[in-house]
VMD Tcl script that builds the backbone (N, CA, C; Angstrom):
set m [mol new atoms 462]
animate dup $m
set s [atomselect $m all]
$s set {name element resname resid chain x y z} {
  {N N MET 1 A 193.981 70.395 -5.305}
  {CA C MET 1 A 194.905 70.859 -4.299}
  {C C MET 1 A 194.243 70.740 -2.935}
  {N N LYS 2 A 194.970 70.187 -1.975}
  {CA C LYS 2 A 194.449 70.035 -0.626}
  {C C LYS 2 A 194.737 71.288 0.175}
  {N N HIS 3 A 193.785 71.636 1.064}
  {CA C HIS 3 A 193.980 72.763 1.965}
  {C C HIS 3 A 194.646 72.280 3.239}
  {N N PHE 4 A 195.514 73.085 3.778}
  {CA C PHE 4 A 196.218 72.739 5.008}
  {C C PHE 4 A 195.297 72.938 6.207}
  {N N ASN 5 A 195.165 71.935 7.028}
  {CA C ASN 5 A 194.402 72.006 8.279}
  {C C ASN 5 A 195.353 71.572 9.391}
  {N N PRO 6 A 195.739 72.489 10.277}
  {CA C PRO 6 A 196.723 72.148 11.305}
  {C C PRO 6 A 196.252 71.020 12.221}
  {N N LEU 7 A 194.966 70.872 12.406}
  {CA C LEU 7 A 194.487 69.796 13.268}
  {C C LEU 7 A 194.654 68.432 12.619}
  {N N ASN 8 A 194.587 68.404 11.315}
  {CA C ASN 8 A 194.748 67.133 10.617}
  {C C ASN 8 A 196.210 66.815 10.332}
  {N N SER 9 A 197.109 67.746 10.541}
  {CA C SER 9 A 198.515 67.510 10.243}
  {C C SER 9 A 199.191 66.681 11.319}
  {N N PHE 10 A 198.563 66.527 12.454}
  {CA C PHE 10 A 199.099 65.716 13.533}
  {C C PHE 10 A 198.194 64.502 13.699}
  {N N GLY 11 A 198.740 63.341 13.601}
  {CA C GLY 11 A 197.956 62.118 13.686}
  {C C GLY 11 A 197.228 61.961 15.009}
  {N N ALA 12 A 197.755 62.541 16.099}
  {CA C ALA 12 A 197.162 62.372 17.423}
  {C C ALA 12 A 195.758 62.966 17.496}
  {N N PHE 13 A 195.497 64.006 16.725}
  {CA C PHE 13 A 194.192 64.657 16.787}
  {C C PHE 13 A 193.095 63.817 16.126}
  {N N LYS 14 A 193.511 62.803 15.343}
  {CA C LYS 14 A 192.550 61.973 14.641}
  {C C LYS 14 A 192.181 60.724 15.435}
  {N N THR 15 A 192.902 60.396 16.481}
  {CA C THR 15 A 192.677 59.143 17.194}
  {C C THR 15 A 191.389 59.184 18.000}
  {N N PRO 16 A 190.713 58.033 18.105}
  {CA C PRO 16 A 189.488 57.965 18.896}
  {C C PRO 16 A 189.733 58.318 20.367}
  {N N LEU 17 A 190.895 57.945 20.906}
  {CA C LEU 17 A 191.194 58.257 22.308}
  {C C LEU 17 A 191.244 59.770 22.510}
  {N N PHE 18 A 191.908 60.500 21.619}
  {CA C PHE 18 A 191.978 61.957 21.735}
  {C C PHE 18 A 190.583 62.575 21.627}
  {N N GLN 19 A 189.763 62.039 20.721}
  {CA C GLN 19 A 188.412 62.559 20.561}
  {C C GLN 19 A 187.584 62.319 21.818}
  {N N LYS 20 A 187.733 61.149 22.455}
  {CA C LYS 20 A 187.007 60.851 23.694}
  {C C LYS 20 A 187.455 61.769 24.828}
  {N N ILE 21 A 188.758 61.997 24.929}
  {CA C ILE 21 A 189.293 62.874 25.974}
  {C C ILE 21 A 188.790 64.304 25.744}
  {N N SER 22 A 188.826 64.762 24.509}
  {CA C SER 22 A 188.358 66.110 24.184}
  {C C SER 22 A 186.887 66.275 24.548}
  {N N PHE 23 A 186.078 65.267 24.202}
  {CA C PHE 23 A 184.657 65.328 24.517}
  {C C PHE 23 A 184.436 65.330 26.035}
  {N N SER 24 A 185.201 64.530 26.754}
  {CA C SER 24 A 185.063 64.467 28.216}
  {C C SER 24 A 185.427 65.797 28.868}
  {N N VAL 25 A 186.510 66.406 28.417}
  {CA C VAL 25 A 186.923 67.707 28.959}
  {C C VAL 25 A 185.856 68.758 28.674}
  {N N LEU 26 A 185.324 68.761 27.485}
  {CA C LEU 26 A 184.279 69.709 27.123}
  {C C LEU 26 A 183.035 69.500 27.989}
  {N N ALA 27 A 182.634 68.248 28.206}
  {CA C ALA 27 A 181.464 67.951 29.035}
  {C C ALA 27 A 181.668 68.423 30.467}
  {N N ILE 28 A 182.862 68.223 31.015}
  {CA C ILE 28 A 183.160 68.664 32.387}
  {C C ILE 28 A 183.110 70.179 32.474}
  {N N LEU 29 A 183.699 70.878 31.508}
  {CA C LEU 29 A 183.670 72.340 31.511}
  {C C LEU 29 A 182.243 72.868 31.430}
  {N N LEU 30 A 181.423 72.282 30.596}
  {CA C LEU 30 A 180.029 72.712 30.490}
  {C C LEU 30 A 179.269 72.451 31.786}
  {N N ALA 31 A 179.536 71.331 32.430}
  {CA C ALA 31 A 178.856 71.019 33.690}
  {C C ALA 31 A 179.222 72.032 34.768}
  {N N PHE 32 A 180.507 72.381 34.873}
  {CA C PHE 32 A 180.934 73.365 35.871}
  {C C PHE 32 A 180.375 74.747 35.575}
  {N N SER 33 A 180.330 75.138 34.309}
  {CA C SER 33 A 179.818 76.474 33.993}
  {C C SER 33 A 178.330 76.569 34.278}
  {N N SER 34 A 177.562 75.515 33.997}
  {CA C SER 34 A 176.133 75.577 34.294}
  {C C SER 34 A 175.890 75.492 35.794}
  {N N LEU 35 A 176.721 74.756 36.530}
  {CA C LEU 35 A 176.595 74.693 37.983}
  {C C LEU 35 A 176.851 76.057 38.592}
  {N N ASN 36 A 177.876 76.770 38.105}
  {CA C ASN 36 A 178.192 78.099 38.604}
  {C C ASN 36 A 177.058 79.076 38.303}
  {N N ALA 37 A 176.462 78.979 37.124}
  {CA C ALA 37 A 175.363 79.868 36.763}
  {C C ALA 37 A 174.144 79.618 37.645}
  {N N GLN 38 A 173.946 78.376 38.085}
  {CA C GLN 38 A 172.791 78.064 38.914}
  {C C GLN 38 A 172.971 78.530 40.355}
  {N N THR 39 A 174.219 78.610 40.845}
  {CA C THR 39 A 174.435 78.976 42.237}
  {C C THR 39 A 174.270 80.472 42.472}
  {N N ALA 40 A 174.537 81.293 41.489}
  {CA C ALA 40 A 174.388 82.738 41.652}
  {C C ALA 40 A 172.910 83.104 41.499}
  {N N THR 41 A 172.380 83.798 42.498}
  {CA C THR 41 A 170.994 84.226 42.429}
  {C C THR 41 A 170.964 85.734 42.185}
  {N N ILE 42 A 170.160 86.151 41.222}
  {CA C ILE 42 A 170.035 87.570 40.923}
  {C C ILE 42 A 168.645 88.031 41.330}
  {N N LYS 43 A 168.624 88.941 42.280}
  {CA C LYS 43 A 167.372 89.526 42.746}
  {C C LYS 43 A 167.228 90.876 42.040}
  {N N THR 44 A 166.036 91.178 41.544}
  {CA C THR 44 A 165.803 92.433 40.842}
  {C C THR 44 A 164.879 93.325 41.660}
  {N N GLU 45 A 165.270 94.596 41.782}
  {CA C GLU 45 A 164.456 95.577 42.501}
  {C C GLU 45 A 164.334 96.835 41.653}
  {N N GLU 46 A 163.124 97.385 41.604}
  {CA C GLU 46 A 162.869 98.642 40.900}
  {C C GLU 46 A 163.265 99.806 41.804}
  {N N VAL 47 A 163.914 100.817 41.230}
  {CA C VAL 47 A 164.300 102.010 41.977}
  {C C VAL 47 A 163.320 103.125 41.644}
  {N N HIS 48 A 162.728 103.705 42.679}
  {CA C HIS 48 A 161.811 104.832 42.518}
  {C C HIS 48 A 162.251 105.944 43.465}
  {N N PHE 49 A 162.120 107.169 42.999}
  {CA C PHE 49 A 162.444 108.320 43.838}
  {C C PHE 49 A 161.163 108.834 44.482}
  {N N GLU 50 A 161.285 109.364 45.691}
  {CA C GLU 50 A 160.128 109.997 46.323}
  {C C GLU 50 A 159.766 111.234 45.508}
  {N N LYS 51 A 158.483 111.546 45.492}
  {CA C LYS 51 A 157.993 112.690 44.716}
  {C C LYS 51 A 158.752 113.956 45.107}
  {N N GLY 52 A 159.197 114.697 44.098}
  {CA C GLY 52 A 159.911 115.948 44.324}
  {C C GLY 52 A 161.403 115.789 44.548}
  {N N THR 53 A 161.927 114.542 44.466}
  {CA C THR 53 A 163.361 114.323 44.661}
  {C C THR 53 A 163.985 113.788 43.378}
  {N N SER 54 A 165.292 113.881 43.293}
  {CA C SER 54 A 165.994 113.372 42.113}
  {C C SER 54 A 167.005 112.286 42.482}
  {N N GLY 55 A 166.838 111.716 43.681}
  {CA C GLY 55 A 167.761 110.682 44.100}
  {C C GLY 55 A 167.214 109.866 45.253}
  {N N THR 56 A 167.972 108.829 45.590}
  {CA C THR 56 A 167.583 107.959 46.695}
  {C C THR 56 A 168.807 107.263 47.263}
  {N N PHE 57 A 168.653 106.767 48.474}
  {CA C PHE 57 A 169.659 105.934 49.128}
  {C C PHE 57 A 169.070 104.540 49.296}
  {N N ILE 58 A 169.882 103.531 49.056}
  {CA C ILE 58 A 169.463 102.147 49.276}
  {C C ILE 58 A 170.479 101.528 50.221}
  {N N GLU 59 A 170.030 101.051 51.369}
  {CA C GLU 59 A 170.892 100.339 52.306}
  {C C GLU 59 A 170.477 98.884 52.292}
  {N N SER 60 A 171.450 98.007 52.056}
  {CA C SER 60 A 171.146 96.588 51.981}
  {C C SER 60 A 172.417 95.781 52.213}
  {N N SER 61 A 172.325 94.486 51.984}
  {CA C SER 61 A 173.492 93.618 52.099}
  {C C SER 61 A 173.345 92.452 51.138}
  {N N ILE 62 A 174.474 91.872 50.800}
  {CA C ILE 62 A 174.504 90.648 50.008}
  {C C ILE 62 A 175.476 89.698 50.673}
  {N N LYS 63 A 175.318 88.420 50.366}
  {CA C LYS 63 A 176.194 87.405 50.950}
  {C C LYS 63 A 176.492 86.349 49.902}
  {N N GLY 64 A 177.735 85.909 49.878}
  {CA C GLY 64 A 178.122 84.842 48.960}
  {C C GLY 64 A 177.909 85.237 47.518}
  {N N GLU 65 A 177.209 84.389 46.799}
  {CA C GLU 65 A 177.019 84.610 45.370}
  {C C GLU 65 A 175.741 85.367 45.045}
  {N N GLN 66 A 175.137 85.997 46.050}
  {CA C GLN 66 A 173.947 86.810 45.786}
  {C C GLN 66 A 174.323 88.018 44.936}
  {N N ILE 67 A 173.420 88.391 44.066}
  {CA C ILE 67 A 173.578 89.561 43.208}
  {C C ILE 67 A 172.262 90.321 43.239}
  {N N VAL 68 A 172.325 91.648 43.274}
  {CA C VAL 68 A 171.107 92.451 43.214}
  {C C VAL 68 A 171.195 93.377 42.011}
  {N N ASP 69 A 170.163 93.336 41.178}
  {CA C ASP 69 A 170.031 94.248 40.048}
  {C C ASP 69 A 169.018 95.316 40.423}
  {N N TYR 70 A 169.473 96.560 40.482}
  {CA C TYR 70 A 168.581 97.689 40.721}
  {C C TYR 70 A 168.257 98.292 39.372}
  {N N LYS 71 A 166.975 98.302 39.000}
  {CA C LYS 71 A 166.533 98.828 37.707}
  {C C LYS 71 A 166.011 100.241 37.907}
  {N N ILE 72 A 166.507 101.155 37.070}
  {CA C ILE 72 A 166.075 102.547 37.163}
  {C C ILE 72 A 165.737 103.053 35.760}
  {N N ASN 73 A 164.533 103.608 35.613}
  {CA C ASN 73 A 164.074 104.095 34.326}
  {C C ASN 73 A 164.497 105.551 34.149}
  {N N VAL 74 A 165.259 105.806 33.090}
  {CA C VAL 74 A 165.791 107.153 32.832}
  {C C VAL 74 A 165.633 107.495 31.352}
  {N N ARG 75 A 165.910 108.764 31.041}
  {CA C ARG 75 A 165.829 109.233 29.658}
  {C C ARG 75 A 167.222 109.571 29.121}
  {N N LYS 76 A 167.365 109.404 27.830}
  {CA C LYS 76 A 168.597 109.783 27.134}
  {C C LYS 76 A 168.907 111.247 27.430}
  {N N GLY 77 A 170.175 111.533 27.731}
  {CA C GLY 77 A 170.594 112.908 27.990}
  {C C GLY 77 A 170.593 113.282 29.461}
  {N N GLN 78 A 169.928 112.479 30.299}
  {CA C GLN 78 A 169.984 112.757 31.732}
  {C C GLN 78 A 171.363 112.378 32.253}
  {N N TYR 79 A 171.718 112.944 33.406}
  {CA C TYR 79 A 172.976 112.620 34.062}
  {C C TYR 79 A 172.683 111.738 35.270}
  {N N MET 80 A 173.474 110.693 35.425}
  {CA C MET 80 A 173.288 109.803 36.569}
  {C C MET 80 A 174.576 109.748 37.373}
  {N N ASN 81 A 174.399 109.761 38.678}
  {CA C ASN 81 A 175.510 109.623 39.605}
  {C C ASN 81 A 175.172 108.457 40.524}
  {N N VAL 82 A 176.059 107.469 40.586}
  {CA C VAL 82 A 175.872 106.308 41.460}
  {C C VAL 82 A 177.137 106.147 42.274}
  {N N SER 83 A 176.980 106.076 43.597}
  {CA C SER 83 A 178.143 105.827 44.454}
  {C C SER 83 A 177.764 104.802 45.516}
  {N N MET 84 A 178.758 104.071 45.976}
  {CA C MET 84 A 178.514 103.022 46.950}
  {C C MET 84 A 179.566 103.070 48.046}
  {N N VAL 85 A 179.089 102.955 49.281}
  {CA C VAL 85 A 179.952 102.804 50.445}
  {C C VAL 85 A 179.683 101.402 50.964}
  {N N THR 86 A 180.732 100.656 51.281}
  {CA C THR 86 A 180.574 99.265 51.693}
  {C C THR 86 A 181.594 98.904 52.769}
  {N N ASP 87 A 181.281 97.871 53.548}
  {CA C ASP 87 A 182.209 97.394 54.564}
  {C C ASP 87 A 183.048 96.218 54.064}
  {N N ASN 88 A 182.935 95.881 52.764}
  {CA C ASN 88 A 183.692 94.769 52.196}
  {C C ASN 88 A 184.416 95.269 50.948}
  {N N THR 89 A 185.728 95.159 50.941}
  {CA C THR 89 A 186.530 95.683 49.824}
  {C C THR 89 A 186.348 94.894 48.527}
  {N N ALA 90 A 185.614 93.782 48.572}
  {CA C ALA 90 A 185.346 92.992 47.368}
  {C C ALA 90 A 183.927 93.222 46.852}
  {N N ASN 91 A 183.262 94.262 47.325}
  {CA C ASN 91 A 181.887 94.586 46.946}
  {C C ASN 91 A 181.918 95.705 45.901}
  {N N TYR 92 A 181.310 95.448 44.731}
  {CA C TYR 92 A 181.344 96.395 43.625}
  {C C TYR 92 A 179.986 96.474 42.940}
  {N N PHE 93 A 179.900 97.371 41.934}
  {CA C PHE 93 A 178.703 97.444 41.103}
  {C C PHE 93 A 179.092 97.693 39.656}
  {N N ASN 94 A 178.232 97.219 38.758}
  {CA C ASN 94 A 178.344 97.482 37.332}
  {C C ASN 94 A 177.089 98.239 36.908}
  {N N ILE 95 A 177.184 98.981 35.818}
  {CA C ILE 95 A 176.018 99.643 35.244}
  {C C ILE 95 A 175.869 99.170 33.804}
  {N N MET 96 A 174.661 98.685 33.478}
  {CA C MET 96 A 174.377 98.212 32.133}
  {C C MET 96 A 173.251 99.036 31.515}
  {N N GLU 97 A 173.362 99.275 30.217}
  {CA C GLU 97 A 172.351 100.027 29.484}
  {C C GLU 97 A 171.100 99.180 29.281}
  {N N PRO 98 A 169.984 99.809 28.897}
  {CA C PRO 98 A 168.730 99.074 28.677}
  {C C PRO 98 A 168.914 97.904 27.704}
  {N N GLY 99 A 168.344 96.756 28.079}
  {CA C GLY 99 A 168.411 95.568 27.232}
  {C C GLY 99 A 169.687 94.766 27.356}
  {N N GLU 100 A 170.654 95.257 28.071}
  {CA C GLU 100 A 171.944 94.565 28.208}
  {C C GLU 100 A 171.943 93.726 29.489}
  {N N GLU 101 A 172.449 92.486 29.395}
  {CA C GLU 101 A 172.491 91.614 30.571}
  {C C GLU 101 A 173.877 91.523 31.198}
  {N N TYR 102 A 174.934 91.662 30.398}
  {CA C TYR 102 A 176.269 91.416 30.926}
  {C C TYR 102 A 177.294 92.504 30.613}
  {N N VAL 103 A 177.180 93.152 29.473}
  {CA C VAL 103 A 178.183 94.133 29.076}
  {C C VAL 103 A 177.911 95.453 29.796}
  {N N ALA 104 A 178.880 95.862 30.606}
  {CA C ALA 104 A 178.698 97.056 31.432}
  {C C ALA 104 A 179.324 98.286 30.779}
  {N N ILE 105 A 178.656 99.428 30.966}
  {CA C ILE 105 A 179.254 100.693 30.543}
  {C C ILE 105 A 180.149 101.230 31.658}
  {N N TYR 106 A 179.978 100.665 32.855}
  {CA C TYR 106 A 180.814 101.058 33.994}
  {C C TYR 106 A 180.993 99.856 34.909}
  {N N ASN 107 A 182.232 99.652 35.362}
  {CA C ASN 107 A 182.563 98.566 36.273}
  {C C ASN 107 A 183.372 99.168 37.411}
  {N N SER 108 A 182.793 99.225 38.599}
  {CA C SER 108 A 183.467 99.904 39.716}
  {C C SER 108 A 184.697 99.155 40.208}
  {N N SER 109 A 184.845 97.874 39.868}
  {CA C SER 109 A 186.054 97.157 40.280}
  {C C SER 109 A 187.276 97.649 39.505}
  {N N MET 110 A 187.048 98.334 38.390}
  {CA C MET 110 A 188.142 98.874 37.583}
  {C C MET 110 A 188.415 100.334 37.926}
  {N N ASP 111 A 187.582 100.903 38.755}
  {CA C ASP 111 A 187.673 102.311 39.113}
  {C C ASP 111 A 187.252 102.425 40.570}
  {N N GLU 112 A 186.827 103.565 40.977}
  {CA C GLU 112 A 186.320 103.712 42.329}
  {C C GLU 112 A 184.834 103.392 42.336}
  {N N ASN 113 A 184.256 103.246 43.503}
  {CA C ASN 113 A 182.831 102.926 43.610}
  {C C ASN 113 A 181.977 104.164 43.388}
  {N N MET 114 A 182.242 104.867 42.267}
  {CA C MET 114 A 181.466 106.059 41.944}
  {C C MET 114 A 181.416 106.265 40.434}
  {N N TYR 115 A 180.199 106.421 39.923}
  {CA C TYR 115 A 179.993 106.663 38.495}
  {C C TYR 115 A 179.276 107.988 38.323}
  {N N GLU 116 A 179.690 108.717 37.288}
  {CA C GLU 116 A 179.034 109.956 36.897}
  {C C GLU 116 A 179.052 110.016 35.382}
  {N N GLY 117 A 177.894 110.232 34.780}
  {CA C GLY 117 A 177.904 110.332 33.336}
  {C C GLY 117 A 176.560 110.644 32.735}
  {N N GLU 118 A 176.603 111.062 31.460}
  {CA C GLU 118 A 175.397 111.334 30.702}
  {C C GLU 118 A 174.913 110.035 30.094}
  {N N LEU 119 A 173.611 109.808 30.147}
  {CA C LEU 119 A 173.039 108.551 29.680}
  {C C LEU 119 A 172.767 108.598 28.184}
  {N N ALA 120 A 173.210 107.560 27.481}
  {CA C ALA 120 A 173.145 107.521 26.021}
  {C C ALA 120 A 171.824 106.986 25.488}
  {N N GLU 121 A 171.039 106.314 26.337}
  {CA C GLU 121 A 169.787 105.709 25.887}
  {C C GLU 121 A 168.684 105.951 26.903}
  {N N SER 122 A 167.457 105.872 26.452}
  {CA C SER 122 A 166.299 105.899 27.349}
  {C C SER 122 A 165.912 104.475 27.682}
  {N N GLY 123 A 165.401 104.273 28.901}
  {CA C GLY 123 A 164.948 102.941 29.298}
  {C C GLY 123 A 165.439 102.569 30.677}
  {N N ASP 124 A 165.358 101.276 30.972}
  {CA C ASP 124 A 165.746 100.762 32.281}
  {C C ASP 124 A 167.230 100.404 32.324}
  {N N TYR 125 A 167.998 101.213 33.034}
  {CA C TYR 125 A 169.400 100.907 33.285}
  {C C TYR 125 A 169.471 99.950 34.473}
  {N N THR 126 A 170.488 99.102 34.498}
  {CA C THR 126 A 170.681 98.151 35.588}
  {C C THR 126 A 171.935 98.514 36.358}
  {N N ILE 127 A 171.789 98.607 37.676}
  {CA C ILE 127 A 172.932 98.776 38.569}
  {C C ILE 127 A 173.068 97.449 39.301}
  {N N ARG 128 A 174.081 96.665 38.951}
  {CA C ARG 128 A 174.265 95.314 39.488}
  {C C ARG 128 A 175.293 95.341 40.620}
  {N N VAL 129 A 174.854 94.981 41.826}
  {CA C VAL 129 A 175.721 94.946 43.002}
  {C C VAL 129 A 176.110 93.495 43.268}
  {N N TYR 130 A 177.408 93.261 43.499}
  {CA C TYR 130 A 177.911 91.896 43.639}
  {C C TYR 130 A 179.186 91.864 44.472}
  {N N LEU 131 A 179.586 90.661 44.834}
  {CA C LEU 131 A 180.887 90.424 45.463}
  {C C LEU 131 A 181.810 89.790 44.427}
  {N N MET 132 A 183.084 90.119 44.474}
  {CA C MET 132 A 184.055 89.469 43.600}
  {C C MET 132 A 184.002 87.963 43.858}
  {N N ARG 133 A 184.323 87.186 42.859}
  {CA C ARG 133 A 184.204 85.722 42.932}
  {C C ARG 133 A 184.925 85.118 44.137}
  {N N SER 134 A 186.125 85.585 44.438}
  {CA C SER 134 A 186.867 85.013 45.567}
  {C C SER 134 A 186.125 85.225 46.886}
  {N N ALA 135 A 185.566 86.398 47.094}
  {CA C ALA 135 A 184.795 86.691 48.314}
  {C C ALA 135 A 183.484 85.919 48.320}
  {N N ALA 136 A 182.858 85.799 47.161}
  {CA C ALA 136 A 181.602 85.058 47.061}
  {C C ALA 136 A 181.812 83.585 47.405}
  {N N ARG 137 A 182.904 83.014 46.938}
  {CA C ARG 137 A 183.204 81.607 47.241}
  {C C ARG 137 A 183.450 81.380 48.729}
  {N N ARG 138 A 183.972 82.403 49.404}
  {CA C ARG 138 A 184.193 82.299 50.858}
  {C C ARG 138 A 182.921 82.629 51.633}
  {N N ASN 139 A 181.828 82.887 50.897}
  {CA C ASN 139 A 180.525 83.214 51.476}
  {C C ASN 139 A 180.582 84.457 52.365}
  {N N GLU 140 A 181.392 85.433 51.959}
  {CA C GLU 140 A 181.498 86.685 52.713}
  {C C GLU 140 A 180.202 87.482 52.594}
  {N N LYS 141 A 180.034 88.411 53.509}
  {CA C LYS 141 A 178.872 89.298 53.520}
  {C C LYS 141 A 179.344 90.723 53.296}
  {N N ALA 142 A 178.520 91.521 52.636}
  {CA C ALA 142 A 178.819 92.935 52.422}
  {C C ALA 142 A 177.591 93.762 52.753}
  {N N ASN 143 A 177.752 94.706 53.648}
  {CA C ASN 143 A 176.716 95.703 53.929}
  {C C ASN 143 A 177.076 96.922 53.096}
  {N N PHE 144 A 176.113 97.451 52.362}
  {CA C PHE 144 A 176.426 98.576 51.487}
  {C C PHE 144 A 175.326 99.624 51.534}
  {N N LYS 145 A 175.721 100.826 51.143}
  {CA C LYS 145 A 174.792 101.935 50.981}
  {C C LYS 145 A 175.031 102.491 49.583}
  {N N LEU 146 A 173.991 102.431 48.771}
  {CA C LEU 146 A 174.059 102.881 47.387}
  {C C LEU 146 A 173.317 104.201 47.268}
  {N N GLU 147 A 173.949 105.198 46.687}
  {CA C GLU 147 A 173.296 106.476 46.441}
  {C C GLU 147 A 173.137 106.644 44.941}
  {N N ILE 148 A 171.909 106.948 44.515}
  {CA C ILE 148 A 171.617 107.112 43.097}
  {C C ILE 148 A 170.956 108.464 42.903}
  {N N ASN 149 A 171.525 109.292 42.018}
  {CA C ASN 149 A 170.956 110.597 41.691}
  {C C ASN 149 A 170.857 110.733 40.182}
  {N N VAL 150 A 169.754 111.293 39.713}
  {CA C VAL 150 A 169.562 111.524 38.278}
  {C C VAL 150 A 169.104 112.958 38.102}
  {N N SER 151 A 169.761 113.682 37.206}
  {CA C SER 151 A 169.355 115.080 36.943}
  {C C SER 151 A 168.969 115.201 35.468}
  {N N SER 152 A 168.248 116.262 35.163}
  {CA C SER 152 A 167.664 116.420 33.838}
  {C C SER 152 A 168.698 116.654 32.741}
  {N N GLY 153 A 169.840 117.196 33.085}
  {CA C GLY 153 A 170.849 117.466 32.066}
  {C C GLY 153 A 170.624 118.780 31.343}
  {N N ASP 154 A 169.605 119.520 31.746}
  {CA C ASP 154 A 169.333 120.825 31.111}
  {C C ASP 154 A 170.256 121.894 31.610}
}
mol reanalyze $m
mol bondsrecalc $m
mol representation Tube
mol addrep $m
C-alpha cells in the first residue's frame, strides 16, 4: 500500500524547474537572514550597583540597528524592577533569563516600559535595549534612561 504524500500528488512539484526555483528562493532567504543578523551589533555591558545601594540608573543612546545587552547577576527569589524613559516611541527592552539568548520573560513593546517581578532563577539576567525594526531601518536614534532596582524579596 502506498502512503499519500501531498507534494507528490501534484506533478509540478516533481519538475526540475520547480526544484531549481525552490532552491533559489531558499538561497535568497538565507542570504537576507544572514545579512540582517550581521548588521545588528549587540554590545554587552555588566551592571553593578554602588556599594550600599540596590539600584542604578543608566543613561545612554542607541542608533539604527544597535542593541545593548545589560547583564545583571541576581539570585532566585529576588525582586527586580526595570523601567525606561526614552525620547523615541520605538525604543523598548526585553528581559531574558540566564542562558537565554532570544526568548524573553518580558517584552516592553507588548506592555509599558516597566517590569516588576520575582526572579525564577539565579544567574545573569539580560536586559536587551533596542529599536523596533522600522525605526532601526530608518537609522533613528534613541536617548534613554534605564532604572534597575533589585531587592532581596525577604
